[in-house]
C-alpha positions, 0 to 999 in steps of 0.5 A: 529500408533502414529509415523505415525500420528505426521508426517502426522499432521505436514505435513498437517499443514505445507502444509496449512500454506504454501498455506495460505502464498502463497495465501497471498503473491501473493494476496499482491504482484500484479505485474501489478500495475502501476499508471497513473499520466498522465491519466486525467480521472484516475487523475480526478476520483482519486481526487474525491475519495481522497477528499471523503476518504483521505483528512480528515486525509492526507489534502486537499493539501496532506499536512498531519497532523502536527508532523506526525513523532511523535506519539501522546499521544495515541501512534498513528502516525498522517497521513503523507503528500502525497506531496513531503515532505512525504515518499509516493514517497519512495515506489513502486506502488505495495507497495502503492496499497497494503498498501491502499488496505490491510493496514499495519497490513496485510502487516507486519503480526502483530498488529501495532498501526495506524489509517489508514483503509484498503480500501479492502472493501471500494474502488475498485482496480480501485479507489485505483489506481486512488487515487494513480495516483492523488497523484503522479500527484501532485508531482514535476517532479523530484520526479515523475522521482525518483519514476519512477526509484524506480518502474523500480528497483522494477519491475526488482527485481521482475522478478529475483525472 
């Protein structure tokens, strides 16, 4: 009986872990996230939500905090800029959405010293998309085009998997 019990317990544990991973990965990789930087209504809502929830750290003009690439004395990285000088535009729409909604720790699956809150219980999906649309609307045309190309590549690679 002991020989039957161990494989069954192992199978149940692996199945549960697999189901958890699958539910997390599908939840964290929405395929249909698309920012709307040309939608004036979305951008207007996004600006308001940004000013209420993000500007205190990332700056009213998206400029971020000083020395954002170096950890402070407490070990935290200051908030990066969301303008063209930062790295926000280096990430796909889906990644930016997931980072904002769930936070870095849920994305990487481990503790990470940071001050960025997860907005999962604070903002709706529509508000998150609006904020990110506002941010993208503020980038110069060439940066927006590069970001669009990045999204096209990301969507293409998602279709193949």
